Backbone of each chain as ProteinMPNN parsed JSONL, in Angstrom:
{"seq_chain_A": "MANPTIAKTKMAEPAQPASMMSVIAPAVGWLIPGAGHIIQKRWIRGLLLLVSIGTLFVLGLMMQGHIYKANGGDILDILGFIGDLGAGGLYITTLTMNWGQGAIAFAIADYGTKFMIVAGLLNFIAVADAYHIAIGKKQ", "coords_chain_A": {"N_chain_A": [[-7.039, 53.907, -14.713], [-5.039, 50.993, -14.483], [-2.373, 51.271, -12.026], [1.061, 50.301, -12.992], [2.52, 48.83, -11.752], [1.609, 47.886, -9.098], [-0.306, 46.249, -10.614], [1.374, 44.357, -11.546], [2.259, 43.132, -9.086], [1.919, 40.269, -7.537], [-0.363, 39.134, -5.183], [-0.179, 37.772, -1.788], [-1.205, 34.544, -2.075], [-3.84, 33.145, 0.102], [-2.843, 30.913, 2.14], [-3.658, 27.455, 1.881], [-5.806, 25.602, 3.829], [-4.453, 22.56, 5.581], [-5.313, 19.615, 4.449], [-6.719, 15.991, 5.159], [-6.454, 14.765, 3.828], [-3.566, 15.492, 2.275], [-2.046, 14.646, 4.19], [-2.465, 11.855, 4.618], [-2.843, 10.615, 1.822], [0.445, 10.834, 0.691], [1.732, 9.355, 2.851], [0.185, 6.942, 2.252], [0.78, 6.405, -0.368], [3.598, 6.136, -0.273], [3.987, 3.506, 1.201], [2.345, 2.026, -0.05], [3.173, 1.361, -3.805], [1.666, 3.971, -6.195], [-0.728, 4.116, -4.46], [-1.672, 6.002, -3.421], [-2.385, 7.633, -5.048], [-4.529, 6.302, -6.023], [-6.605, 6.313, -3.945], [-6.979, 8.802, -4.03], [-8.939, 8.641, -6.459], [-7.795, 8.469, -8.669], [-7.313, 6.16, -10.911], [-6.325, 4.902, -13.132], [-3.983, 6.203, -13.114], [-2.782, 5.251, -10.737], [-2.55, 2.736, -10.684], [-0.871, 2.245, -13.177], [1.519, 3.268, -11.955], [1.708, 1.454, -9.735], [2.031, -0.812, -11.206], [4.442, -0.455, -12.847], [6.5, 0.575, -10.698], [6.55, -1.713, -8.833], [6.921, -3.759, -10.5], [9.921, -3.259, -11.034], [10.985, -3.049, -9.081], [10.193, -5.744, -8.19], [11.696, -7.267, -10.117], [14.223, -6.47, -10.091], [14.996, -8.027, -7.36], [14.637, -10.551, -8.351], [16.499, -10.467, -10.354], [18.627, -11.431, -8.424], [19.437, -8.969, -7.007], [21.239, -6.884, -4.615], [20.098, -5.641, -1.486], [19.767, -2.766, 0.599], [20.621, -2.053, 4.1], [19.96, 0.289, 6.554], [22.663, 2.359, 7.15], [26.054, 3.409, 8.156], [28.072, 3.695, 7.179], [30.106, 3.438, 4.392], [29.399, 5.95, 1.59], [28.265, 5.516, -0.463], [26.799, 2.939, 0.152], [25.042, 4.252, 2.168], [23.628, 5.816, 0.527], [22.152, 4.277, -1.289], [20.593, 2.823, 0.277], [18.941, 4.602, 1.167], [18.024, 5.245, -1.001], [16.305, 2.672, -1.659], [15.061, 2.738, 0.27], [12.728, 4.038, -0.384], [11.238, 2.626, -1.675], [9.132, 1.981, 0.027], [6.56, -0.549, 1.547], [7.322, -2.64, 0.019], [10.236, -2.514, 0.068], [10.045, -3.08, 3.322], [9.035, -5.458, 3.2], [10.638, -6.996, 1.837], [13.067, -6.866, 3.445], [11.778, -8.141, 6.061], [11.526, -10.455, 5.11], [14.1, -11.566, 4.581], [15.011, -11.174, 2.017], [16.911, -10.634, -0.817], [19.788, -10.357, 0.101], [22.323, -11.471, -1.019], [25.758, -11.672, -2.493], [27.018, -9.097, -4.764], [27.041, -10.856, -7.278], [27.747, -10.92, -10.335], [27.186, -9.033, -13.727], [24.335, -8.506, -13.985], [22.784, -9.318, -11.704], [23.881, -6.427, -10.012], [22.755, -4.777, -11.988], [20.299, -5.66, -11.209], [20.273, -4.669, -8.709], [20.387, -1.765, -8.776], [18.03, -1.298, -10.069], [16.182, -1.959, -8.101], [17.041, 0.144, -6.436], [16.364, 2.755, -7.975], [13.559, 2.182, -8.375], [12.689, 2.768, -5.917], [13.145, 5.407, -5.695], [11.627, 6.439, -7.76], [8.95, 6.009, -6.853], [9.445, 7.941, -4.422], [9.123, 10.087, -5.926], [6.523, 9.735, -6.981], [4.939, 9.882, -4.665], [5.34, 12.181, -4.118], [3.817, 13.192, -6.152], [1.269, 12.48, -5.474], [1.062, 14.165, -3.231], [1.056, 16.68, -4.197], [-1.497, 16.393, -6.263], [-3.325, 16.226, -3.702], [-3.316, 18.767, -2.473], [-4.5, 19.96, -4.138], [-2.698, 21.298, -6.285], [-2.373, 19.853, -8.691], [-4.187, 18.319, -11.364]], "CA_chain_A": [[-6.021, 53.402, -15.012], [-4.473, 50.47, -13.297], [-0.972, 51.095, -11.774], [1.201, 48.647, -13.692], [3.54, 48.148, -10.687], [1.033, 47.336, -8.378], [-0.923, 44.994, -11.049], [2.362, 42.866, -11.572], [2.717, 42.554, -7.869], [0.979, 39.243, -6.798], [-1.148, 39.362, -4.034], [-0.247, 36.38, -1.403], [-2.24, 33.954, -1.71], [-4.057, 32.393, 1.365], [-2.706, 29.568, 2.602], [-4.566, 26.25, 1.871], [-5.937, 24.323, 5.3], [-3.762, 21.193, 5.374], [-6.246, 18.629, 5.012], [-6.179, 15.109, 6.028], [-5.846, 13.759, 2.203], [-2.475, 16.114, 2.349], [-1.122, 13.465, 4.972], [-2.827, 10.29, 4.177], [-2.003, 10.376, 0.281], [1.888, 10.225, 0.651], [1.914, 8.151, 3.564], [-0.223, 5.422, 1.982], [1.422, 5.959, -1.445], [5.005, 5.391, 0.067], [3.512, 2.14, 1.839], [1.886, 0.973, -1.421], [3.205, 2.29, -4.509], [0.241, 4.245, -6.377], [-2.228, 4.048, -3.734], [-1.564, 7.693, -3.085], [-3.497, 8.101, -6.267], [-5.769, 5.572, -6.187], [-7.266, 6.617, -3.052], [-7.692, 10.048, -4.974], [-9.83, 8.25, -7.707], [-7.199, 8.672, -9.953], [-7.49, 4.629, -10.674], [-5.205, 4.182, -13.997], [-2.55, 6.759, -12.76], [-2.575, 5.077, -9.481], [-2.176, 1.04, -10.95], [0.181, 2.349, -13.708], [2.573, 3.662, -10.781], [1.878, 0.071, -8.985], [2.98, -1.556, -12.047], [5.737, -0.09, -12.931], [6.826, 0.576, -9.546], [5.999, -2.979, -8.101], [7.904, -4.653, -11.414], [11.086, -2.897, -11.29], [11.447, -3.919, -7.712], [10.467, -7.451, -7.847], [12.473, -8.048, -11.017], [15.381, -6.708, -9.217], [14.989, -9.217, -6.676], [14.617, -11.847, -9.178], [18.038, -10.509, -10.694], [19.304, -11.406, -7.369], [20.202, -7.531, -6.926], [21.242, -6.481, -3.004], [19.054, -4.745, -0.805], [20.995, -1.853, 1.081], [19.94, -1.856, 5.397], [20.259, 1.194, 7.549], [24.174, 1.918, 7.794], [26.294, 4.598, 8.637], [29.253, 3.467, 6.641], [29.828, 4.077, 3.156], [28.14, 7.121, 1.577], [27.317, 5.019, -1.539], [25.782, 2.425, 0.916], [23.663, 5.246, 3.096], [22.496, 6.522, -0.726], [21.745, 2.601, -1.602], [19.57, 2.649, 1.761], [17.989, 5.899, 0.911], [16.941, 4.801, -2.721], [15.703, 1.598, -1.394], [13.876, 3.253, 1.959], [11.986, 5.148, -1.192], [9.874, 1.224, -2.096], [7.908, 1.428, 1.138], [6.268, -1.561, 1.886], [8.288, -3.575, -0.574], [11.23, -2.813, 0.911], [9.805, -3.732, 4.41], [8.424, -6.643, 2.714], [11.928, -7.894, 1.482], [13.848, -6.938, 4.969], [11.39, -8.709, 6.643], [11.589, -11.975, 4.282], [15.43, -11.872, 4.762], [15.307, -11.464, 0.752], [18.0, -9.806, -1.4], [21.101, -10.421, 1.073], [23.581, -12.297, -1.561], [26.659, -10.709, -2.903], [26.547, -8.894, -6.245], [28.587, -11.377, -8.272], [27.674, -10.504, -11.949], [26.736, -8.131, -13.754], [23.186, -8.694, -13.88], [22.567, -8.92, -10.088], [24.162, -5.167, -10.273], [21.326, -4.399, -13.146], [18.993, -5.516, -9.974], [20.238, -3.487, -7.375], [19.79, -0.532, -9.417], [16.296, -1.637, -10.543], [15.719, -1.327, -6.883], [16.959, 1.81, -5.883], [15.436, 3.565, -8.941], [12.174, 1.98, -8.205], [12.243, 3.316, -4.712], [13.438, 7.024, -5.981], [10.52, 6.705, -8.337], [8.265, 6.268, -5.556], [9.292, 9.538, -4.088], [8.513, 11.246, -7.156], [4.635, 9.371, -7.327], [4.175, 10.197, -3.487], [5.733, 14.033, -4.033], [2.502, 13.7, -6.696], [0.486, 12.405, -4.873], [0.584, 15.216, -2.326], [0.504, 17.662, -5.211], [-2.911, 16.56, -5.926], [-4.051, 16.398, -2.642], [-3.24, 19.878, -1.896], [-5.034, 20.736, -5.213], [-1.789, 22.404, -7.151], [-2.008, 19.274, -9.844], [-5.866, 18.137, -11.006]], "C_chain_A": [[-5.155, 52.373, -13.963], [-3.023, 50.923, -13.474], [-0.004, 49.637, -12.263], [2.457, 47.986, -12.282], [2.783, 47.32, -9.847], [0.423, 46.054, -9.114], [0.273, 43.952, -11.636], [2.608, 42.446, -10.376], [1.526, 41.694, -7.41], [0.761, 39.445, -5.545], [-0.62, 37.638, -3.351], [-1.295, 35.757, -1.212], [-2.618, 32.964, -0.273], [-3.849, 31.67, 1.431], [-4.053, 28.311, 2.751], [-4.672, 25.544, 3.133], [-5.271, 23.039, 4.726], [-5.114, 20.113, 5.599], [-6.08, 17.449, 5.148], [-5.8, 14.162, 4.854], [-4.045, 14.022, 2.042], [-1.476, 14.895, 3.187], [-1.196, 12.151, 4.238], [-2.224, 9.845, 2.685], [-0.415, 9.887, -0.079], [2.167, 9.369, 1.591], [1.627, 6.683, 3.104], [0.497, 5.319, 0.718], [2.815, 5.625, -1.171], [4.811, 4.248, 0.405], [3.634, 1.435, 0.376], [2.146, 1.936, -2.424], [1.745, 2.744, -5.328], [-1.011, 4.248, -5.67], [-2.439, 5.415, -3.45], [-2.938, 7.954, -4.221], [-4.893, 7.245, -6.49], [-7.04, 6.067, -5.115], [-7.903, 8.098, -3.018], [-8.826, 9.869, -6.093], [-8.966, 8.862, -8.989], [-6.176, 7.1, -10.303], [-6.284, 4.428, -12.005], [-4.21, 4.985, -13.385], [-2.185, 5.729, -11.948], [-1.709, 3.639, -9.919], [-1.063, 0.902, -12.087], [1.834, 2.435, -12.758], [3.271, 1.929, -10.154], [2.903, -0.735, -9.777], [3.829, -1.404, -12.261], [6.534, 0.108, -12.049], [7.311, -0.67, -9.054], [7.051, -3.754, -9.014], [9.069, -4.641, -11.372], [11.763, -3.202, -10.184], [11.502, -5.187, -7.652], [11.44, -7.909, -9.209], [13.712, -7.597, -10.582], [15.945, -7.452, -8.192], [15.158, -10.109, -7.565], [15.722, -11.874, -10.254], [19.214, -10.783, -9.974], [20.45, -9.909, -7.177], [20.209, -7.797, -4.894], [20.301, -5.198, -2.846], [19.967, -4.328, 0.483], [19.786, -1.799, 2.62], [20.222, -0.721, 5.738], [21.836, 0.868, 7.818], [24.756, 3.186, 7.933], [27.841, 4.4, 8.255], [29.698, 4.395, 5.347], [28.712, 4.924, 2.489], [27.347, 6.485, 0.084], [26.698, 3.61, -0.959], [24.935, 3.086, 1.41], [23.088, 5.619, 1.792], [22.05, 5.354, -1.222], [20.257, 2.826, -0.603], [18.491, 3.714, 1.224], [16.719, 6.009, -0.347], [15.874, 3.375, -2.402], [14.678, 1.744, -0.431], [12.239, 3.375, 0.711], [10.801, 3.807, -1.611], [8.839, 1.331, -0.999], [7.644, 0.184, 1.73], [6.841, -2.937, 1.346], [9.292, -3.51, -0.217], [10.975, -3.627, 2.545], [9.388, -4.791, 4.474], [10.045, -7.891, 2.464], [12.846, -7.906, 3.132], [13.33, -8.143, 5.614], [11.248, -10.446, 6.341], [13.013, -12.159, 4.132], [15.906, -12.164, 3.049], [16.338, -10.299, 0.121], [19.397, -9.236, -0.726], [22.321, -10.879, 0.323], [24.168, -11.098, -2.087], [26.61, -10.827, -4.139], [27.549, -9.411, -6.848], [28.611, -11.61, -9.385], [26.655, -9.224, -11.836], [25.004, -7.518, -13.954], [22.433, -8.133, -12.589], [22.996, -7.458, -9.628], [22.985, -4.306, -10.97], [20.332, -4.513, -11.724], [19.008, -4.828, -8.824], [20.006, -2.25, -7.714], [18.738, -0.14, -9.459], [15.632, -1.316, -9.089], [15.895, -0.106, -6.479], [16.147, 2.278, -6.77], [14.067, 3.108, -8.475], [11.722, 2.419, -7.055], [12.374, 5.21, -5.139], [12.113, 7.326, -6.902], [9.572, 6.598, -7.802], [8.478, 7.304, -4.737], [8.658, 10.397, -4.711], [6.803, 11.04, -7.164], [4.463, 9.845, -5.839], [4.156, 11.756, -3.29], [4.033, 14.586, -5.055], [1.465, 13.833, -6.576], [-0.239, 13.601, -4.03], [0.234, 16.371, -3.264], [-0.913, 17.79, -5.078], [-3.976, 16.212, -4.855], [-4.146, 17.776, -2.167], [-4.061, 20.805, -3.177], [-3.913, 21.794, -6.407], [-1.792, 21.302, -8.623], [-3.667, 18.766, -9.991], [-4.86, 16.429, -10.982]], "O_chain_A": [[-4.687, 52.761, -12.893], [-2.455, 51.004, -14.563], [-0.21, 48.445, -12.033], [2.977, 46.88, -12.134], [3.1, 46.135, -9.739], [0.5, 44.953, -8.569], [-0.012, 42.856, -12.117], [3.193, 41.365, -10.314], [0.447, 42.134, -7.012], [1.623, 39.912, -4.801], [-0.623, 36.603, -4.017], [-2.212, 36.088, -0.459], [-1.805, 32.216, 0.27], [-4.584, 30.967, 0.737], [-5.041, 28.315, 3.485], [-3.704, 24.901, 3.537], [-5.513, 22.574, 3.612], [-5.721, 19.898, 6.648], [-4.875, 17.351, 5.382], [-5.098, 13.15, 4.872], [-3.284, 13.093, 1.77], [-0.412, 14.425, 2.782], [-0.372, 11.564, 3.537], [-1.378, 8.977, 2.467], [-0.076, 8.958, -0.812], [2.93, 8.467, 1.246], [2.274, 5.657, 3.312], [0.94, 4.192, 0.498], [3.281, 4.745, -1.896], [5.641, 3.544, -0.171], [4.474, 0.703, -0.148], [1.696, 3.079, -2.342], [0.758, 2.024, -5.18], [-2.127, 4.358, -6.178], [-3.582, 5.823, -3.247], [-4.089, 8.359, -4.062], [-5.965, 7.564, -7.004], [-8.216, 6.161, -5.468], [-8.855, 8.522, -2.363], [-9.493, 10.806, -6.532], [-9.364, 9.507, -9.96], [-4.978, 6.893, -10.108], [-5.315, 3.726, -11.717], [-3.298, 4.248, -13.012], [-1.182, 5.133, -12.338], [-0.536, 3.434, -9.61], [-0.383, -0.121, -12.169], [2.884, 1.816, -12.932], [4.392, 1.422, -10.099], [4.006, -1.174, -9.452], [4.551, -2.334, -11.901], [7.667, -0.175, -12.44], [8.519, -0.745, -8.831], [7.975, -4.349, -8.461], [9.66, -5.699, -11.587], [12.938, -3.572, -10.187], [12.461, -5.831, -7.227], [11.89, -9.054, -9.167], [14.541, -8.5, -10.691], [17.162, -7.575, -8.055], [16.29, -10.576, -7.436], [15.962, -12.866, -10.942], [20.373, -10.606, -10.349], [21.678, -9.821, -7.198], [19.525, -8.525, -4.174], [19.932, -4.271, -3.566], [20.647, -5.076, 1.186], [18.575, -1.604, 2.515], [21.147, -0.403, 4.99], [22.323, -0.135, 8.34], [23.994, 4.147, 7.837], [28.733, 4.891, 8.947], [29.672, 5.623, 5.26], [27.503, 4.777, 2.667], [26.249, 6.824, -0.356], [25.965, 3.084, -1.797], [23.798, 2.659, 1.209], [21.87, 5.785, 1.867], [21.086, 5.693, -1.909], [19.098, 2.95, -0.998], [17.321, 3.455, 0.941], [15.577, 6.412, -0.569], [14.788, 3.223, -2.962], [13.661, 1.059, -0.315], [11.104, 2.947, 0.921], [9.619, 4.08, -1.819], [7.746, 0.783, -1.137], [8.518, -0.241, 2.485], [6.861, -4.012, 1.947], [9.717, -4.646, -0.004], [11.636, -4.613, 2.872], [9.247, -5.335, 5.569], [10.3, -9.047, 2.803], [13.144, -8.929, 3.748], [14.07, -9.109, 5.799], [10.962, -11.358, 7.117], [13.24, -13.118, 3.394], [16.765, -12.976, 2.706], [16.453, -9.187, 0.637], [19.942, -8.146, -0.897], [23.396, -10.734, 0.906], [23.665, -9.981, -2.208], [26.353, -11.845, -4.782], [28.648, -8.891, -7.041], [29.397, -12.474, -9.773], [25.938, -8.68, -10.996], [24.644, -6.344, -14.034], [21.795, -7.097, -12.398], [22.34, -7.161, -8.63], [22.444, -3.319, -10.473], [19.723, -3.54, -11.279], [18.072, -4.468, -8.11], [19.374, -1.558, -6.916], [18.31, 0.954, -9.092], [14.692, -0.531, -8.964], [14.977, 0.66, -6.189], [14.973, 2.263, -6.399], [13.394, 4.079, -8.13], [10.506, 2.545, -6.913], [11.56, 6.042, -4.739], [11.57, 8.423, -6.772], [8.807, 7.376, -8.371], [7.432, 7.665, -4.199], [7.863, 11.251, -4.319], [5.99, 11.952, -7.313], [3.383, 10.437, -5.845], [3.369, 12.432, -2.627], [3.361, 15.61, -4.927], [0.683, 14.656, -7.051], [-1.419, 13.953, -4.018], [-0.825, 16.978, -3.105], [-1.558, 18.582, -4.391], [-5.167, 15.978, -5.057], [-5.09, 18.015, -1.414], [-4.196, 22.028, -3.167], [-4.285, 22.728, -7.118], [-1.281, 21.774, -9.639], [-4.39, 18.775, -8.995], [-5.441, 15.374, -10.729]]}, "seq_chain_B": "MTVQLTHFSAAFVFALFASIVFGITHRETTRDMVRYGLYCFAMFLGGILVAGWAMWLVRR", "coords_chain_B": {"N_chain_B": [[13.512, -18.309, -7.238], [14.851, -16.915, -10.142], [15.89, -14.458, -12.739], [17.008, -13.915, -15.865], [18.022, -11.438, -17.514], [19.281, -10.008, -20.567], [21.617, -7.347, -21.352], [20.225, -5.592, -22.869], [17.834, -6.072, -22.874], [17.025, -5.547, -20.148], [17.906, -2.889, -20.384], [15.694, -1.852, -21.203], [13.503, -2.628, -20.296], [13.851, -1.061, -17.942], [13.966, 1.44, -18.914], [11.064, 1.425, -19.923], [9.222, 1.262, -17.729], [10.558, 3.259, -16.025], [9.796, 5.377, -17.817], [6.756, 5.419, -17.818], [6.267, 6.468, -15.501], [7.723, 8.93, -14.725], [6.363, 10.298, -17.275], [3.657, 10.723, -16.024], [3.964, 11.71, -13.41], [5.187, 14.246, -14.046], [3.671, 15.591, -15.995], [0.375, 17.457, -16.481], [-2.429, 16.908, -18.236], [-3.736, 14.255, -19.517], [-3.181, 13.902, -22.365], [-0.696, 15.081, -22.705], [1.061, 13.578, -20.698], [1.425, 11.144, -21.983], [2.584, 11.712, -24.402], [4.889, 12.672, -23.091], [5.96, 10.835, -21.687], [6.357, 8.788, -24.162], [8.716, 10.431, -25.358], [10.556, 10.309, -23.192], [10.939, 7.906, -22.826], [12.109, 7.216, -25.64], [14.135, 9.133, -25.527], [15.586, 7.649, -23.472], [16.059, 4.874, -25.059], [17.439, 5.883, -27.18], [19.598, 6.909, -26.258], [21.035, 5.129, -25.373], [21.402, 3.076, -27.556], [23.066, 5.04, -28.984], [25.083, 5.586, -26.975], [26.012, 2.79, -26.923], [27.071, 2.171, -29.554], [28.963, 3.854, -29.609], [30.644, 3.365, -27.361], [31.36, 1.125, -29.149], [32.984, 2.234, -31.234], [34.97, 3.381, -30.122], [36.615, 1.189, -29.338], [37.357, -0.118, -31.409]], "CA_chain_B": [[13.134, -17.681, -8.952], [15.649, -16.126, -11.12], [15.466, -13.582, -14.253], [18.462, -13.464, -16.265], [17.55, -10.418, -18.705], [20.183, -9.631, -21.499], [22.005, -5.968, -21.186], [19.536, -4.403, -23.977], [16.515, -5.916, -22.475], [17.321, -4.907, -19.042], [17.685, -1.419, -20.301], [14.447, -1.857, -22.224], [12.624, -2.752, -19.217], [13.898, 0.115, -17.282], [13.291, 2.556, -19.937], [9.693, 1.459, -20.334], [8.857, 1.593, -16.462], [10.785, 5.039, -15.42], [9.348, 6.6, -18.692], [5.69, 5.659, -17.462], [6.471, 7.147, -14.202], [8.171, 10.035, -15.273], [4.908, 11.124, -17.809], [2.338, 10.675, -14.979], [4.387, 12.56, -12.545], [5.714, 15.23, -14.549], [2.407, 16.628, -16.925], [-0.611, 17.65, -16.4], [-3.407, 16.433, -18.725], [-3.499, 12.754, -20.296], [-1.885, 13.966, -23.599], [0.746, 15.412, -22.313], [1.853, 12.584, -19.883], [1.716, 10.38, -22.9], [3.46, 12.372, -24.867], [6.518, 12.89, -22.28], [6.293, 9.236, -21.6], [6.971, 8.48, -25.034], [9.715, 11.192, -25.317], [11.421, 9.764, -22.701], [11.397, 6.199, -23.374], [12.946, 7.3, -26.736], [15.836, 9.479, -25.204], [16.219, 6.3, -22.897], [16.549, 4.0, -25.947], [18.042, 6.417, -28.332], [20.848, 7.05, -25.592], [21.491, 3.396, -25.074], [21.9, 2.928, -28.487], [24.358, 6.228, -29.212], [26.165, 5.143, -26.31], [26.288, 1.474, -27.293], [27.952, 2.519, -30.47], [30.204, 5.16, -29.388], [31.781, 2.35, -27.346], [31.909, 0.042, -30.459], [33.704, 2.816, -32.316], [35.812, 3.735, -29.125], [36.842, -0.091, -28.976], [38.073, -0.437, -32.882]], "C_chain_B": [[14.342, -16.965, -9.426], [15.704, -15.722, -12.16], [17.161, -13.812, -14.699], [18.094, -12.398, -18.145], [19.085, -10.348, -19.549], [20.757, -8.114, -20.851], [20.452, -5.385, -22.129], [18.148, -4.668, -23.613], [16.191, -5.499, -20.957], [17.078, -3.566, -18.923], [16.272, -0.996, -20.937], [13.548, -1.678, -21.188], [12.374, -1.307, -18.18], [13.748, 1.328, -17.658], [11.859, 2.522, -19.675], [8.875, 2.034, -18.726], [9.22, 3.173, -15.895], [10.251, 5.933, -16.097], [7.802, 6.417, -18.504], [5.414, 6.288, -15.765], [6.315, 8.483, -14.185], [6.689, 10.776, -16.143], [4.105, 11.064, -16.887], [2.909, 11.587, -14.39], [4.59, 13.769, -13.041], [4.413, 16.449, -15.539], [1.519, 16.575, -16.165], [-2.018, 16.778, -16.788], [-2.526, 14.975, -19.405], [-2.678, 12.968, -21.438], [-0.866, 14.199, -23.474], [1.535, 14.302, -21.676], [2.082, 11.689, -20.884], [2.751, 10.543, -23.528], [4.929, 12.255, -24.634], [6.866, 11.587, -22.042], [7.285, 8.629, -22.909], [8.394, 8.714, -25.598], [11.046, 10.666, -24.442], [12.026, 8.714, -22.611], [11.924, 6.251, -24.797], [14.284, 7.758, -26.22], [16.21, 8.181, -24.309], [17.087, 5.525, -23.829], [17.708, 4.638, -27.167], [19.574, 7.072, -27.604], [21.776, 5.557, -25.354], [22.05, 2.932, -26.138], [23.062, 3.937, -29.086], [25.447, 5.699, -28.536], [26.959, 4.024, -26.335], [27.284, 1.397, -28.511], [28.876, 3.146, -30.603], [30.831, 4.172, -28.756], [32.121, 1.542, -27.942], [33.169, 0.622, -30.832], [35.069, 2.707, -31.308], [37.161, 2.31, -29.033], [37.461, -0.304, -30.039], [39.297, 0.162, -32.682]], "O_chain_B": [[14.73, -16.22, -8.525], [15.565, -16.63, -12.979], [18.17, -13.85, -13.996], [18.007, -12.707, -19.333], [20.047, -10.738, -18.887], [20.245, -7.782, -19.782], [19.733, -4.604, -21.507], [17.271, -3.842, -23.868], [15.05, -5.133, -20.675], [16.451, -2.987, -18.036], [15.924, 0.175, -21.09], [12.841, -0.672, -21.133], [11.352, -0.733, -17.805], [13.436, 2.245, -16.897], [11.356, 3.543, -19.206], [8.124, 3.006, -18.654], [8.426, 4.013, -15.473], [10.054, 7.065, -15.655], [7.238, 7.351, -19.075], [4.35, 6.424, -15.162], [5.337, 9.147, -13.84], [6.067, 11.698, -15.615], [3.415, 12.022, -17.234], [2.442, 12.669, -14.745], [4.057, 14.619, -12.329], [4.398, 17.677, -15.636], [1.559, 15.833, -15.183], [-2.627, 16.111, -15.951], [-1.344, 14.739, -19.657], [-1.611, 12.37, -21.582], [0.03, 13.605, -24.074], [2.667, 14.089, -22.11], [3.222, 11.243, -20.752], [3.753, 9.834, -23.428], [5.847, 11.94, -25.392], [8.03, 11.212, -22.183], [8.432, 8.188, -22.838], [9.127, 7.864, -26.104], [12.208, 10.616, -24.846], [13.215, 8.478, -22.398], [12.229, 5.132, -25.21], [15.327, 7.116, -26.343], [17.316, 7.704, -24.565], [18.306, 5.389, -23.723], [18.543, 4.009, -27.816], [20.466, 7.596, -28.272], [22.968, 5.28, -25.221], [23.132, 2.36, -26.008], [23.987, 3.395, -29.69], [26.51, 5.377, -29.067], [28.138, 3.97, -25.985], [28.236, 0.618, -28.463], [29.638, 3.11, -31.57], [31.794, 3.792, -29.421], [33.155, 0.962, -27.611], [34.228, -0.004, -30.847], [36.062, 2.062, -31.644], [38.34, 2.489, -28.728], [38.512, -0.872, -29.742], [40.146, 0.144, -33.573]]}, "name": "protein", "num_of_chains": 2, "seq": "MANPTIAKTKMAEPAQPASMMSVIAPAVGWLIPGAGHIIQKRWIRGLLLLVSIGTLFVLGLMMQGHIYKANGGDILDILGFIGDLGAGGLYITTLTMNWGQGAIAFAIADYGTKFMIVAGLLNFIAVADAYHIAIGKKQMTVQLTHFSAAFVFALFASIVFGITHRETTRDMVRYGLYCFAMFLGGILVAGWAMWLVRR"}
């Protein structure tokens, strides 16, 4: 008869070796939303993520939203920068093209700013999901 | 090129795309992803409608 105390004690699972994909998928997924899933052959999920995050970000720009740059000032500006940064390539392209620099003059522009921040934050979640797929924690 | 969305259409678009990402990233199977995405979408829009009516009542 098995000792219940021993039976309940979980043996520590051996650590899985870090595969190349567990590094590449999150990196590519950050740079291009959904690409972390696409390179792991999760085509539909990847495309849906790309369309969802990309559309939110582009809509935010078209609504005259403001993009945050790296700053050491107001805490809300820092948090806005962290959120925007999550969009990866979209954020870099926006900064390079000098888009999203206008002042937030009306309510819809404020919504646009939030759209871009949320697009970045959603991409952080997508990156974590791509990592979980890469290490085999999720199908 | 600029886009002028109404408050509700902006909230609708936001709810739609956020729900898709939540569904994909928070569940394992396709069926569960669809169900959870629909649940999130309903909660987003339901919350918007409830908050809207609550503000209308407070204003009266």
